Backbone as a ProteinNet text record, in pm:
[ID]
protein_1_A
[PRIMARY]
XXXXXXXXXXXXXXXXXXXXXXXXXXXXXXXXXXXXXXXXXXXXXXXXXXXXXXXXXXXXXXXXXXXXXXXXXXXXXXXXXXXXXXXXXXXXXXXXXXXXXXXXXXXXXXXXXXXXXXXXXXXXXXXX
[TERTIARY]
32346.3	32284.1	32155	32047	31912.5	31871	31929.7	31905.7	31939.1	32023.4	32041.7	32163.3	32133.5	32230.7	32296.4	32388.7	32450.9	32356.6	32266.2	32170.1	32063.6	32021.3	31926	31985.2	32108.8	32181.2	32185.4	32218.8	32226.2	32090.7	31992.7	31851.5	31821	31851.5	31820.7	31893.7	32028.4	32103.5	32052.8	32009.9	31948.7	31826.4	31736.8	31618.5	31646.8	31753.6	31790.1	31837.8	31921.6	31963.2	31850.8	31743.6	31633.1	31544.1	31527.1	31437.5	31507.8	31628.6	31697.9	31754.6	31800	31871.6	32018.2	32095.2	32239.3	32317.1	32236	32315.6	32298	32188.2	32173.1	32213.8	32251.1	32291.8	32404.8	32511.2	32623.2	32584	32504.6	32453.5	32361.7	32272.7	32188.4	32257.8	32358.3	32435.5	32517.9	32571.8	32645.4	32540.1	32429	32328.3	32285.9	32275.9	32242.6	32356.2	32479.1	32599.1	32599.3	32571.3	32574.8	32463.7	32341.6	32226.9	32264.1	32331.3	32376.5	32482.2	32566.2	32678.4	32616	32512.1	32455.4	32372	32310.4	32234.2	32329.1	32437.6	32536.7	32594	32617.3	32672.3	32570.3	32442.3	32339.7	32328.4	32338.9	32326.3	32453	32558.7	32688.4	32676.1	32624.8	32605.9	32505.3	32400.5	32300.3	32361.9	32444.1	32515.3	32607.9	32678.4	32773.9	32708.9	32601.3	32526.4	32463	32422.9	32361.9	32477.9	32591.2	32707.4	32739.9	32743.5	32773.9	32657.7	32534.2	32431	32431.3	32459.9	32448.7	32581.2	32693.3	32821.7	32884.5	32971.1	33043.6	32936.8	32820.1	32734.3	32681.6	32694.7	32627.4	32717.6	32833.6	32909.7	32879.8	32823.4	32792.6	32651.7	32571.3	32438.2	32437.8	32356	32353.5	32221.3	32237.4	32122.8	32036.8	32091.6	32014.4	31913.6	31931.7	31829.9	31719.9	31731.3	31628.3	31550.3	31583.4	31515.5	31371.3	31270.8	31131	31094.2	31170.1	31142.6	31161.7	31246.3	31281.8	31163	31074	30970	30846.4	30859.7	30749.1	30660.9	30529.9	30461.1	30454.1	30446	30428.9	30570.4	30687.4	30806.4	30814.1	30771.4	30768	30684.5	30557.5	30467	30521.7	30575.2	30626.7	30739.9	30826.3	30942.6	30883	30787.9	30735.3	30667.5	30591.2	30535.9	30638.6	30744.5	30841.7	30914.8	30932.6	30996.1	30918.7	30786.4	30697.5	30697.9	30689.8	30683.1	30814.6	30926.2	31056.5	31077.2	31025.6	31062.9	30961.2	30827.8	30742.7	30676.7	30692.1	30631.5	30511.7	30394.6	30266.7	30261.1	30186.7	30146.8	30052	30033.3	29931.2	29799.1	29758	29625.2	29610.5	29704.9	29694.4	29693.4	29734.1	29743.3	29602.8	29569.9	29431.1	29446.4	29333.8	29330	29372.4	29449.6	29493.9	29416.7	29358.5	29288.2	29369.3	29341.8	29423.2	29353.6	29456	29399.4	29313.5	29199.3	29114.4	29003.8	29016.2	28921.1	28819.6	28681.9	28578.4	28532	28473.3	28425.2	28274	28248	28111.7	28014	27884.6	27790.4	27768.8	27782.2	27768.4	27874.1	27989.9	28106.6	28097.7	28052.8	28034.5	27932.3	27813.1	27703	27741.8	27823.2	27869.7	27961.6	28051.4	28143.7	28072.2	27965.1	27884.1	27808.8	27768.1	27695.2	27787	27913.3	28006.8	28038.8	28052.3	28100	27984.9	27867.7	27745.6	27715.2	27745.8	27726.3	27836.2	27964.1	28057.2	28074.4	28031.4	28048.1	27910.5	27880.6	27757.7	27752.8	27647.2	27628.2	27533.8	27558.8	27468.7	27448.7	27546.7	27538.7	27469.4	27426.9	27360.1	27469.4	27424.8	27516.8	27468.5	27561.2	27517.8	27516.9
16115.4	16242.4	16200.8	16248.2	16212.9	16078	15993.2	15854.9	15774.2	15834.4	15754.1	15647.6	15522.8	15426.2	15387.6	15302.4	15265.9	15192.2	15104.4	15033.3	15123.2	15233.4	15322.8	15403.8	15449.1	15512	15425.5	15299.5	15190.5	15189.3	15177.7	15170.7	15288.2	15419.5	15538.7	15528.1	15492.8	15486.5	15399	15282.3	15181.7	15236	15303.2	15353	15458.3	15550.7	15652.8	15595.8	15484.6	15430.7	15378.6	15326.1	15270.7	15375.2	15482.2	15594	15676.9	15724.9	15815.8	15748.3	15620.7	15555.5	15562.7	15460.8	15468.2	15570.2	15602.4	15700	15845.8	15875.1	16017.4	16032.2	15924.6	15924.8	16028.5	16020.1	16114.1	16257.6	16289.9	16423.8	16471.2	16378.6	16393.1	16414.9	16334.5	16350.4	16473.2	16517.6	16641.6	16767.3	16755.2	16849.6	16863.6	16731.1	16729.3	16796.3	16760	16826.1	16961.9	17013.6	17165.5	17238.3	17165	17212.2	17209.1	17106.7	17087.3	17193.8	17222.5	17328.3	17462.1	17493.1	17620.4	17645.7	17533.6	17541.9	17574	17507.6	17526.8	17670.2	17718.5	17855.9	17963.2	17936.7	18026.3	18017.6	17897.2	17905.2	17976.3	17953.9	18014	18167.4	18213.1	18358.4	18419.4	18348	18398.5	18414.9	18306.8	18316.1	18434.6	18452.8	18559.9	18701.8	18714	18830.2	18853.2	18760.5	18779.6	18821.9	18753.6	18802.5	18942.4	18993.8	19124.8	19223.5	19189.2	19277.7	19290.3	19168.9	19182.2	19225.3	19220.9	19266.3	19161.1	19215.5	19122.7	19052.1	19126.9	19061.6	18926.5	18894.8	18778.4	18648.8	18661.3	18559.6	18529.3	18638.2	18632.3	18573	18548.9	18510	18364.2	18335.6	18196.9	18142.3	18066.3	18021.1	17922	17847.4	17749.8	17821.3	17944.7	18021.5	18060	18063.9	18113.1	17984.6	17875.7	17746.3	17741.1	17745.5	17747.1	17618.8	17506.2	17380.3	17368	17467.5	17462.4	17522.1	17596.2	17648.1	17561.7	17465.4	17368.8	17429.3	17462.4	17522.3	17442	17308.6	17241.7	17264.1	17264.8	17276.4	17421.2	17517.1	17651.6	17671.2	17619.5	17629.8	17548.5	17433.9	17352.5	17431	17490	17580.5	17697	17765.4	17872.7	17837.6	17725.2	17685.1	17638.4	17573.3	17534.3	17661.1	17755.1	17880.9	17953.8	17963.1	18027.7	17950.9	17811.5	17751.9	17758.2	17771.7	17780.9	17912.4	18025.8	18155.6	18192.6	18143.2	18185.5	18047.8	18021.6	17901.7	17948.6	17934.5	17970.3	17879	17947.9	17863.9	17764.9	17666.6	17554.4	17605.7	17715.5	17760.1	17822	17862.7	17914.2	17822.3	17691.3	17581.1	17523.3	17488.7	17424.2	17278.9	17220.7	17093.4	17000.3	16888.4	16792.9	16674	16640.6	16509.7	16394	16270	16169	16131.1	16112.4	16081.1	15953.6	15968.8	15860.9	15859.8	15934.3	15939.8	16041.3	16011.5	16094.5	16167.6	16292	16349.1	16314.5	16294.1	16251	16366.7	16346.2	16456.8	16522.1	16461.3	16534.8	16631.5	16595.6	16685.1	16808.4	16782.8	16894.8	16980	16946.7	17018.4	17089.4	17029.1	17086.3	17213	17188.6	17289.4	17406.4	17360.9	17482.1	17550	17499.2	17574.4	17671.8	17616.5	17700.1	17820.4	17799	17912	18013.1	17955.9	18053	18127.8	18068.7	18144.5	18238.4	18218.1	18305.7	18421.1	18409.2	18510.7	18547.6	18682.1	18741.9	18733.9	18714	18714	18829.4	18895.9	18993.4	19111.1	19150.2	19269.2	19235.9	19110	19087.2	19087.1	19134.2	19125.8	19020.9	18970.3	18859.7	18906.8
18717.7	18661	18600.5	18642.7	18605.9	18602.4	18676	18689.9	18566.6	18492.7	18365.9	18394.4	18374.7	18390.2	18252.7	18250.5	18120.7	18034.6	18102.6	18019.1	17957.4	18040.3	17980.1	17860.3	17880.8	17763	17642	17666.3	17551.1	17484	17552.8	17503.7	17418.1	17481	17398.5	17276	17274.1	17154.9	17054	17098	17003.1	16943	17022.8	16961.3	16867.9	16904.1	16816.3	16683.1	16688.3	16563.6	16472.9	16538.2	16473.9	16414.7	16489.6	16449.8	16338.8	16366.1	16274.4	16170	16191.5	16080.8	16091.1	16054.3	16069.9	15963.6	15868.1	15772.8	15832.7	15892.1	15940.1	16078.4	16160.9	16295.7	16329.5	16253	16284.5	16287	16177	16165.2	16282	16321	16430.4	16557.6	16578.9	16704.8	16709.5	16591.2	16592.8	16620.9	16576.5	16595.5	16744.9	16811.2	16944.1	17030.7	16993.3	17061.6	17053.5	16932.1	16921.7	17008.3	17012	17110.3	17248.5	17290.9	17436.1	17468.2	17372.2	17395.6	17403.4	17312.9	17307.5	17440.2	17483.3	17614.1	17724	17735.5	17846.4	17828.4	17713.7	17699.2	17741	17715	17760	17904.5	17968	18114.9	18178.2	18134.9	18183	18159.5	18041.1	18020.6	18116.9	18154.1	18243	18385.1	18422.1	18550.8	18563.8	18461.5	18465.8	18469.6	18386.1	18398.4	18532.2	18595.2	18735.2	18829.6	18813	18886.3	18871.1	18750.2	18707.6	18762	18754.3	18809.8	18957.3	19018.2	19171.7	19230	19151.1	19200.7	19300.8	19391.2	19486	19589.5	19617.7	19702.7	19667.7	19538.1	19489.2	19552.3	19582.3	19632.9	19780	19848.7	19997	20019.6	19925.8	19946.2	19985.6	20081.2	20131.1	20068.3	19961.4	19872.9	19959.3	20047.8	20133.8	20222.8	20263.9	20338.9	20256.1	20111.6	20028.8	19970.7	20006.9	19958.6	20019.4	19939.5	19998.9	20058.8	20036.5	20093.5	20242.2	20283.1	20435.2	20515.8	20453.5	20535.1	20544.7	20622.2	20656.5	20768.2	20743.7	20844	20971.3	20962.5	21084.3	21182.1	21111.8	21192	21248.6	21173.6	21211.5	21337.2	21326.6	21442.7	21559.9	21538.8	21654.1	21713.3	21639.8	21703	21773.1	21718.2	21791.8	21926.8	21909.8	22044.6	22149.3	22100.1	22194.2	22254.5	22177.1	22215.3	22311.6	22292.1	22379.2	22520	22521.1	22651.7	22724.3	22636.6	22727.3	22780.1	22715.8	22765.8	22880.2	22879.6	22994.5	23029.6	23175.2	23227.5	23297.8	23254.2	23329.5	23449.1	23544.8	23665.3	23632	23727.5	23708.7	23683	23743.7	23730.6	23591.9	23530.3	23383.4	23275.6	23306.2	23211	23189.9	23058.1	23048.2	23091	23124.8	23175.7	23058.7	23087.9	22995.3	22991.4	22882.4	22876.6	22830.3	22855	22810.5	22666.7	22571	22437.4	22433.4	22369.7	22350.5	22455.8	22560.8	22660	22632.5	22664.7	22633.3	22757	22744	22855.3	22886.9	22995.6	23032.6	23014.6	22996.6	22980.9	23112.7	23231.4	23354.1	23379.4	23351.2	23375.1	23272	23153.4	23060.2	23115.1	23152.7	23199.3	23322.1	23413.4	23540.2	23501.4	23408.7	23358.7	23301.8	23219.9	23147.7	23240.4	23353.5	23457	23535.3	23560.7	23631.8	23542.6	23420.1	23323.2	23305.9	23293.9	23279.9	23408.2	23520.7	23644.6	23673.7	23621.4	23647.6	23550.3	23423.9	23325.7	23281.5	23281.7	23233.7	23081.8	23013.7	22873.9	22825.2	22720.9	22662.9	22756.1	22827.4	22911	23050.7	23085.3	23200.8	23313	23430.1	23535.3	23639.9	23716.9	23807.8	23952.3
[MASK]
++++++++++++++++++++++++++++++++++++++++++++++++++++++++++++++++++++++++++++++++++++++++++++++++++++++++++++++++++++++++++++++++

């Protein structure tokens, strides 16, 4: 619980004895116990009130689905792309050309591609 080991608890107790003093330590420990008990009662009261307000549907809620940590945008996009590629398989003509990673495109192939695009598609209302 909270990463507290026996050694850490012993150190906290030793510091409490030095700061509070051995004479007032029992009263401080009793006050701390009352505070923890009141905090636990408050949390249980809030939980029971939520159950009363929501009714029997409260038990049917799947809280894991409402966890915002599960909504990783990278995972959502990856799943959507995989879903699209599995539902429709475009023909080879529809697929964009694939470049090997790390390879560069030469200037001549870029200019040739640009000429083909400019010749095939009119710009600013011009017709070919």
